[in-house]
C-alpha positions in Angstrom: 13.0 -17.0 5.7 14.8 -14.4 7.8 13.9 -10.9 8.9 16.1 -8.1 7.5 17.3 -5.6 10.0 19.0 -2.2 9.9 22.3 -2.9 8.0 20.5 -5.0 5.4 17.7 -2.5 5.0 20.3 0.3 4.5 21.7 -1.8 1.6 18.3 -2.3 0.1 17.7 1.5 0.0 21.1 2.2 -1.4 20.6 -0.5 -4.0 17.4 1.1 -5.2 15.1 -1.8 -4.1 12.8 0.9 -2.6 12.8 3.9 -5.0 11.9 7.3 -3.4 13.2 6.1 0.0 16.2 7.4 1.9 18.5 5.9 4.5 16.9 8.2 7.2 13.6 6.3 6.7 15.3 3.0 7.9 14.3 1.8 11.4 15.8 -1.2 13.3 13.6 -3.7 11.5 11.5 -1.7 9.0 11.5 1.1 6.5 9.0 4.0 6.8 6.6 4.5 3.9 4.7 7.7 2.9 1.5 8.4 1.2 1.7 9.2 -2.5 -0.5 11.6 -4.4 -3.3 9.2 -5.5 -6.3 8.3 -3.5 -9.5 6.5 -4.6 -12.7 6.4 -2.5 -15.7 4.2 -2.9 -18.2 5.9 -5.2 -21.8 6.4 -4.0 -24.3 4.3 -5.8 -27.2 6.5 -6.9 -29.6 3.5 -6.6 -28.7 2.7 -3.0 -26.6 -0.3 -2.2 -24.6 -1.7 -5.1 -23.8 -5.4 -5.6 -20.3 -6.6 -6.4 -20.0 -10.2 -7.5 -16.4 -11.2 -6.6 -16.8 -14.6 -8.2 -17.2 -12.7 -11.5 -14.1 -10.6 -10.9 -16.3 -7.5 -10.4 -14.9 -4.6 -8.4 -16.7 -1.8 -6.5 -17.0 1.6 -8.2 -14.2 3.9 -7.0 -13.5 7.6 -7.8 -10.4 9.8 -7.5 -10.4 12.0 -4.4 -8.7 15.5 -4.5 -7.0 17.1 -1.5 -8.8 20.2 -0.1 -7.2 23.6 -0.1 -5.3 22.7 3.0 -3.8 19.7 1.3 -5.8 17.0 3.1 -8.0 14.2 1.9 -10.7 13.7 4.5 -11.7 10.1 5.1 -15.2 10.2 6.5 -16.4 7.8 9.3 -16.7 4.3 7.8 -15.3 5.4 4.4 -13.1 3.0 2.5 -10.2 4.3 0.3 -7.3 3.0 -1.8 -4.1 5.0 -1.4 -0.7 4.6 -3.0 2.8 4.7 -1.4 5.2 7.3 -2.6 7.8 4.6 -2.6 8.2 2.4 -5.7 9.2 -1.3 -5.2 11.8 -3.2 -7.2 12.0 -6.5 -5.2 14.5 -9.1 -6.3 13.3 -12.8 -6.5 14.5 -13.6 -2.9 12.9 -10.7 -1.0 9.3 -10.3 0.2 7.8 -7.6 2.4 4.7 -6.7 4.4 3.1 -3.5 5.3 2.4 -2.4 8.9 0.3 0.7 9.6 1.9 3.3 12.0 0.5 2.6 15.4 -0.3 6.3 16.1 -2.6 6.3 13.1 -4.3 3.1 14.2 -4.8 4.6 17.6 -6.5 7.6 15.9 -9.1 5.2 14.2 -7.4 4.5 10.9 -7.2 0.9 9.8 -5.3 -0.9 7.1 -7.3 -3.9 5.8 -4.3 -6.3 5.7 -3.6 -6.9 2.1 -0.1 -5.4 2.3 2.0 -8.3 1.2 4.5 -8.0 -1.7 5.9 -11.2 -3.2 9.4 -11.6 -4.5 9.6 -10.0 -7.9 7.0 -7.2 -7.2 8.6 -4.7 -9.4 8.3 -1.1 -10.7 5.1 -0.5 -8.7 3.8 1.5 -5.8 2.0 -0.4 -3.1 -1.8 0.1 -2.9 -3.1 0.4 0.6 -6.6 -0.4 1.6 -7.6 2.1 4.3 -10.8 2.6 6.3 -11.9 5.1 8.9 -13.2 3.0 11.8 -14.5 6.0 13.7 -18.2 6.9 14.0 -18.0 10.7 14.6 -14.8 12.1 13.1 -13.2 12.4 9.7 -9.5 11.6 9.4 -7.2 13.9 7.4 -4.6 12.2 5.2 -2.0 14.2 3.4 0.3 13.3 0.5 3.8 12.7 1.8 2.8 11.8 5.4 4.3 8.8 7.1 1.6 6.0 6.8 3.4 2.9 7.8 6.5 0.7 7.6 7.6 -2.3 5.5 9.1 -5.3 7.1 11.4 -7.2 4.7 12.0 -10.9 4.6 14.8 -12.8 2.7 14.4 -16.3 1.6 15.5 -18.7 -1.1 15.6 -17.5 -4.7 12.2 -18.0 -6.3 12.5 -19.7 -9.8 12.1 -17.0 -12.4 9.0 -18.6 -13.9 7.3 -18.5 -10.4 8.3 -14.9 -9.6 5.7 -12.2 -9.1 7.6 -10.5 -11.9 6.1 -13.1 -14.3 2.9 -14.1 -12.5 1.9 -10.8 -10.7 -1.3 -8.9 -11.7 -0.2 -5.6 -10.2 3.4 -5.2 -11.4 4.1 -1.8 -13.0 1.1 -0.2 -11.3 1.6 3.5 -10.4 -1.1 5.2 -8.3 -3.8 3.6 -6.1 -5.0 0.7 -8.2 -8.5 -0.7 -8.1 -9.2 -4.4 -7.7 -8.7 -6.5 -10.8 -11.3 -8.9 -9.3 -11.1 -12.0 -7.3 -8.8 -14.8 -8.5 
């Protein structure tokens, strides 16, 4: 598997592999991603702590968050959210990619919970990001359209069509921040 760099990334954008992206979003070895317009936050459980049995494919309760009048979502200290990218992926069966949070956002206390891998064949879908505010005393403002991270792309052998994420994937075609479909 080889890392794709600037010229190859420009071709991916021009070929529409990353919809809603532009060549000016291309870096030396990554492509910038932006927050979309959908954010889900963990819903308070009126009875105290809720229990989610992952072995039964249960998922935590989530609710849609709406930007304030200034256009920000405020992620409170310790709060977990699911966000979508503005970019829509159309990966061929020989390209995979992984998400990396912008370092300036990480230095401000935002964390991405490391499930940002897209297999070959991930198609017609936005990427759902798992974000958490690691701070104890400050809320973090997130705004639709802001730069949130970069995707690093890898090219490998062609995956057999019956093994592609296009056939086996559970989140293909998703638009918007998408809740867990439960543990496998």
